[in-house]
C-alpha positions as a printed Julia matrix, in Angstrom:
416×3 Matrix{Float64}:
 -11.15   20.98    5.58
 -13.95   18.86    7.71
 -13.21   16.41   10.43
 -17.0    15.68   10.96
 -17.85   13.09   13.73
 -19.89   10.04   13.09
 -21.5     7.65   15.62
 -19.13    4.93   16.74
 -19.41    1.6    15.11
 -21.46   -0.68   17.52
 -23.17   -3.41   15.7
 -21.83   -6.89   15.23
 -22.72   -6.67   11.61
 -20.57   -3.78   11.02
 -17.71   -5.13   12.8
 -17.74   -8.38   10.96
 -17.89   -6.96    7.51
 -14.84   -6.29    5.05
 -13.28   -2.86    5.74
 -13.67   -1.96    1.96
 -17.51   -1.86    2.56
 -17.1     1.21    4.78
 -17.27    4.2     2.36
 -14.79    6.36    4.64
 -12.31    3.45    4.69
 -12.84    2.82    1.04
 -11.76    6.32    0.17
  -8.76    6.38    2.21
  -7.61    3.19    0.7
  -8.34    4.43   -2.83
  -6.17    7.64   -2.26
  -3.38    5.83   -0.45
  -3.24    3.18   -3.04
  -2.88    5.6    -6.01
  -0.37    7.84   -4.09
   1.78    4.8    -3.0
   2.01    3.27   -6.34
   3.11    6.52   -7.86
   5.44    7.43   -5.13
   7.0     3.89   -5.49
   7.48    4.25   -9.15
   8.99    7.8    -8.87
  11.45    6.63   -6.27
  12.58    3.85   -8.53
  13.05    6.39  -11.25
  15.1     8.66   -8.83
  17.46    5.73   -7.99
  17.68    4.81  -11.54
  18.82    8.37  -12.88
  20.93    9.05   -9.95
  22.98    5.87  -10.27
  23.17    6.05  -14.13
  23.64    9.79  -14.87
  25.63   10.63  -11.87
  27.29    7.88   -9.88
  26.03    4.8    -7.66
  28.08    6.55   -4.81
  25.11    8.89   -4.55
  22.6     6.25   -3.79
  23.7     5.92    0.07
  23.54    9.71    0.27
  19.96    9.77   -1.35
  18.87    7.3     1.3
  20.34    8.83    4.05
  18.84   12.3     2.93
  15.51   10.66    2.79
  16.02    9.05    6.26
  17.29   12.13    8.26
  13.94   14.04    8.52
  12.23   11.07   10.18
  15.14   11.26   12.85
  14.94   14.85   13.16
  11.17   15.1    13.66
  10.64   12.09   15.76
  10.4    14.16   18.92
   7.95   16.34   17.5
   6.03   14.57   14.81
   3.6    12.7    17.28
   2.86   16.07   19.04
   2.01   17.65   15.64
  -0.23   14.86   14.61
  -1.95   15.08   17.96
  -2.48   18.86   17.54
  -3.63   18.57   14.03
  -5.41   15.42   14.12
  -4.37   12.3    11.98
  -6.94   13.08    9.18
  -5.79   16.77    8.82
  -2.14   15.65    8.91
  -2.67   12.88    6.33
  -4.52   15.36    4.18
  -2.13   18.35    4.73
   1.1    16.24    4.09
  -0.6    14.81    0.78
  -1.38   18.19   -0.51
   2.04   19.69    0.56
   3.86   16.82   -1.36
   1.26   17.38   -4.46
   2.5    21.0    -4.39
   6.16   20.03   -4.15
   6.45   17.38   -6.96
   4.11   19.34   -9.42
   6.41   22.38   -8.81
   9.59   20.41   -9.19
   8.54   18.91  -12.41
   9.14   22.1   -14.33
  12.76   22.75  -13.36
  13.74   18.93  -13.48
  12.51   18.96  -17.2
  15.02   21.61  -17.89
  18.12   20.99  -15.64
  20.91   18.52  -16.02
  24.18   17.98  -14.4
  25.03   19.21  -10.71
  21.81   21.3   -10.96
  19.61   18.58  -11.34
  21.25   16.44   -8.77
  20.88   19.18   -6.25
  17.14   19.7    -6.97
  16.62   16.02   -6.63
  18.19   15.75   -3.42
  16.45   18.69   -1.99
  13.11   17.41   -3.18
  14.09   14.1    -1.52
  14.72   16.1     1.73
  11.58   18.33    1.82
   9.38   15.22    0.7
  10.72   13.2     3.6
   9.82   16.09    6.08
   6.23   15.56    5.14
   6.65   11.82    5.23
   7.95   12.09    8.84
   4.38   13.43    9.81
   2.48   11.43    7.24
   3.65    7.98    8.38
   2.59    8.45   12.08
  -0.83   10.07   10.95
  -1.69    7.3     8.62
  -0.78    4.46   11.11
  -2.94    6.63   13.63
  -5.7     7.32   11.59
  -7.58    3.71   11.61
  -8.44    4.31   15.3
 -10.63    7.1    14.09
 -12.2     5.18   11.31
 -13.16    1.84   12.97
 -13.28   -0.28   16.26
 -12.95   -4.0    17.45
 -12.43   -6.28   14.65
 -13.16   -3.75   12.04
 -10.08   -1.81   13.28
  -8.02   -4.97   12.53
  -9.53   -5.16    9.22
  -8.99   -1.71    8.31
  -5.36   -1.7     9.39
  -5.06   -4.67    6.88
  -6.63   -2.78    4.05
  -4.56    0.27    4.43
  -1.34   -1.66    5.01
  -2.14   -3.46    1.65
  -1.68   -0.21   -0.16
   1.98   -0.28    0.44
   2.36   -4.0    -0.3
   0.52   -3.48   -3.52
   2.78   -0.51   -4.42
   5.79   -2.54   -3.91
   4.73   -5.13   -6.46
   3.1    -2.8    -8.95
   5.51    0.23   -8.39
   8.51   -1.31  -10.17
   6.45   -2.64  -13.22
   4.75    0.75  -13.79
   8.09    2.45  -13.34
   9.55    0.68  -16.33
   6.53    1.79  -18.61
   6.17    5.22  -17.18
   9.67    6.22  -17.2
  10.51    5.22  -21.06
   7.27    7.13  -21.88
   7.3    10.31  -19.93
  10.94   10.64  -18.33
  11.6    11.6   -14.55
   9.83   15.0   -15.05
   6.68   13.32  -15.91
   6.94   10.85  -13.25
   7.26   13.77  -10.75
   4.06   15.21  -12.26
   2.39   12.04  -12.15
   3.45   11.59   -8.41
   2.34   15.15   -7.62
  -1.09   14.5    -9.07
  -1.43   11.35   -7.2
  -0.97   13.01   -3.9
  -3.6    15.82   -4.96
  -6.1    13.03   -5.72
  -5.24   11.22   -2.21
  -5.78   14.42   -0.44
  -8.99   15.31   -1.98
 -10.31   11.63   -1.44
  -9.35   12.17    2.23
 -11.16   15.38    2.6
 -14.2    15.39    4.82
 -14.06   11.59    5.7
 -16.12   11.2     8.82
 -14.33   10.26   11.81
 -15.46    8.38   15.12
 -15.31   10.48   18.21
 -11.73   10.67   20.14
 -11.69    8.44   23.18
 -10.74   10.51   26.22
  -7.28    9.46   27.92
  -7.57    7.52   31.09
  -6.14    9.19   34.14
  -2.41    8.81   34.77
  -0.73    8.67   38.07
   2.67    8.34   36.88
   4.97   11.43   35.86
   7.72   12.02   33.4
   9.04   13.46   30.25
   7.71   10.77   28.03
   4.12    9.85   27.64
   2.8     6.9    29.89
   2.37    4.54   27.03
   6.12    4.96   26.26
   6.96    4.27   29.6
   4.87    1.14   30.06
   6.75   -2.11   30.16
   4.93   -3.69   27.43
   5.18   -0.95   24.94
   8.78   -0.84   25.41
   9.37   -4.34   24.84
   7.48   -4.39   22.0
   9.14   -1.46   20.32
  12.47   -3.02   21.28
  11.48   -6.43   19.8
  10.35   -4.46   16.62
  13.76   -2.88   16.32
  15.69   -6.07   16.63
  13.27   -7.96   14.22
  13.81   -4.99   11.81
  17.59   -5.06   12.06
  17.85   -8.7    11.28
  15.1    -8.92    8.68
  16.61   -5.87    6.58
  19.4    -8.0     5.33
  17.16  -10.23    3.27
  16.95   -7.56    0.67
  20.83   -7.97    0.32
  20.79  -11.7     0.74
  18.49  -12.33   -2.13
  20.68  -11.01   -4.67
  23.47  -12.92   -3.44
  21.63  -16.26   -3.32
  20.51  -15.59   -7.06
  24.08  -14.88   -8.19
  25.71  -17.74   -6.29
  23.04  -20.45   -6.08
  20.31  -20.06   -8.46
  21.98  -19.33  -11.59
  22.5   -15.57  -11.68
  19.89  -14.38  -14.06
  17.92  -11.18  -13.19
  14.74  -12.71  -13.78
  15.34  -15.02  -11.01
  15.73  -12.07   -8.69
  12.42  -10.58  -10.1
  10.76  -14.03   -9.26
  11.78  -13.95   -5.7
  11.1   -10.37   -5.16
   7.48  -10.84   -6.7
   7.09  -13.95   -4.56
   7.72  -11.83   -1.39
   5.55   -8.97   -2.53
   2.66  -11.4    -3.45
   2.77  -13.16   -0.09
   2.62   -9.77    1.77
  -0.42   -8.7    -0.52
  -2.1   -11.75   -0.06
  -1.66  -11.56    3.78
  -3.02   -7.9     3.97
  -5.81   -8.45    1.54
  -7.13  -11.65    3.45
  -6.94  -10.15    6.61
  -8.95   -7.06    5.58
 -11.83   -9.23    4.45
 -12.03  -12.12    7.11
 -10.5   -13.31   10.39
  -8.12  -15.96   10.23
  -8.84  -18.54   12.97
  -6.09  -18.17   15.75
  -4.21  -15.69   13.76
  -5.95  -12.39   14.02
  -7.73  -11.66   17.24
  -5.3   -12.3    20.35
  -1.89  -10.45   20.76
  -0.67  -13.84   21.7
  -0.86  -14.83   17.88
   1.86  -12.28   17.24
   4.32  -14.88   18.77
   3.09  -17.56   16.21
   3.32  -15.15   13.17
   6.71  -13.65   14.3
   8.03  -17.23   14.59
   6.7   -18.39   11.3
   8.4   -15.29    9.62
  11.74  -16.46   11.42
  11.62  -19.98   10.31
  10.71  -19.3     6.77
  13.71  -16.82    6.89
  15.9   -19.85    8.12
  14.61  -22.06    5.4
  15.37  -19.5     2.88
  18.95  -18.98    4.24
  19.44  -22.9     3.65
  17.55  -22.89    0.36
  19.61  -24.44   -2.7
  16.79  -24.05   -5.29
  14.8   -21.22   -6.77
  11.52  -22.9    -6.32
  11.86  -23.65   -2.65
  13.39  -20.15   -1.91
  10.17  -18.5    -3.94
   7.54  -20.52   -1.8
   9.44  -19.89    1.17
   9.55  -16.19    0.48
   5.79  -16.0    -0.21
   4.96  -17.59    3.04
   7.37  -15.34    4.83
   5.74  -12.25    3.27
   2.24  -13.77    3.93
   3.01  -13.98    7.66
   4.99  -10.59    7.54
   1.84   -8.87    6.58
  -0.24  -10.64    9.37
   2.22   -9.42   11.94
   2.72   -5.91   10.61
  -1.22   -5.54   10.93
  -1.23   -7.02   14.6
   1.5    -4.99   15.7
  -0.31   -1.75   14.06
  -3.37   -2.85   15.98
  -1.43   -3.23   19.25
   0.35    0.22   19.04
  -3.08    1.85   18.35
  -4.82    0.21   21.07
  -2.52   -0.49   24.07
  -1.86    3.21   24.64
  -4.27    5.92   25.52
  -5.53    7.18   22.14
  -4.05   10.61   22.6
  -0.71    8.96   22.9
  -0.97    6.85   19.9
   0.67    9.39   17.6
   3.83    9.49   19.8
   4.15    5.87   19.95
   3.55    5.55   16.18
   6.46    8.14   15.76
   8.81    5.84   17.26
   7.39    2.76   15.12
   7.91    5.04   12.02
  11.52    5.83   12.86
  12.37    2.17   13.69
  10.79    1.05   10.27
  12.46    3.79    8.2
  16.01    3.89    9.95
  16.64    0.21   10.69
  16.93   -0.6     6.83
  19.78    1.87    6.03
  21.65    1.1     9.22
  21.24   -2.78    9.03
  22.19   -2.53    5.42
  25.06   -0.05    5.89
  26.51   -2.6     8.58
  26.1    -5.38    6.48
  27.72   -3.54    3.26
  31.02   -3.02    5.39
  31.33   -6.72    6.03
  29.66   -8.15    3.02
  32.99   -9.01    1.26
  34.4   -10.68    4.16
  31.81  -12.79    5.69
  30.07  -15.89    4.42
  26.64  -14.81    3.45
  24.86  -18.4     4.18
  25.98  -18.71    7.77
  25.46  -15.0     8.36
  21.89  -15.4     6.96
  21.36  -18.35    9.05
  22.41  -16.5    12.34
  20.18  -13.52   11.42
  17.39  -16.14   11.23
  18.16  -17.77   14.44
  18.27  -14.39   16.2
  14.95  -13.49   14.65
  13.56  -16.85   16.12
  14.72  -16.17   19.52
  13.31  -12.66   19.68
  10.19  -14.15   18.31
   9.89  -16.85   20.94
  10.7   -14.41   23.68
   7.55  -12.48   23.0
   5.49  -15.41   24.52
   6.7   -14.05   27.92
   5.37  -10.62   27.3
   2.7    -9.58   29.94
  -0.06   -9.1    27.21
  -3.11  -10.23   29.53
  -1.67   -8.83   32.83
  -1.19   -5.57   30.94
  -4.78   -5.3    29.37
  -6.24   -6.41   32.94
  -4.41   -3.66   34.73
  -5.67   -1.19   31.81
  -9.3    -2.42   32.27
  -9.14   -2.01   36.2
 -10.97   -3.84   38.8
């Protein structure tokens, strides 16, 4: 396994070109796009089988089992990525999951009943153990592939893999599941991880930037202790908690306001997905004036997300809701890329994996927590006022980021 080093990108031409023109970035993008689409379609197949062949009461357990490894490994995943390096961590976890899914396809094709359910849940847990290391690694890897403006575009391109998978995964799942069944989907997923790992093998990396001297002491890395990092992580947590219920609000609005057809729900989900894909891809090819460079622009994009969230909560028609969700998805993609870029560049490079392990935990854990709490009260609350309240909280948190010391932190980091 090679981690050869290439000279750092220093020319303005290289920094201004689209990320996809870099062969190393293109290989990572191709591998992750294939594996993420296959992983998404397999996850949909799993949920379908568990809910229809066993019971819907197993779905929360399936989600919990998939989330638990991320919680358990958070104190160590960043250290492991730092020790192995982000590229080795990505390749190793991809190859491990390839072996896991290819190996599980055989017993899954022969088992039924409780035996099948047990295998599915065990595979889910073991795969998530690898995912708890993979996620901080793939979020750290761009800083070893690009610098400057090119780093932002690389983040956008890699982030688009997950957005595209969310759109294409459900469509592919319907076709593939009917053709090859669950065992075939496991085999396809395993093969996709193998391809992803092989494509990443030997990708040239930029030299690692040495850490700046630290004068503070404590158990946690200096980046976690810094005021700005803590504020951004806390804001990220709050925003995830209030945005996650959107996935529950959409079916409710379809059922009670837009006519109750499943095709209408598909339109809303497609609109959100298309907006997210568009935002990531556009930012990977070009810089949007005022919305891609300064961290201050994150306040603008966060507020835009929250405002469109509010408009959706007040929507009474499918057309308005669809356009609103598409715009929400667009600004959500811009915000995700800017936050990734922030968490990669604000800490010392050696501390990035640890920071990303916290980012990963927030992103993974807030969805089941938020939806679980919402599920308890769903039958007793009025959804539109609750959705409006979530949007208003999101607006308040977004506007609060304008007071964050972005410039002062960067000035202090640069020194006199």
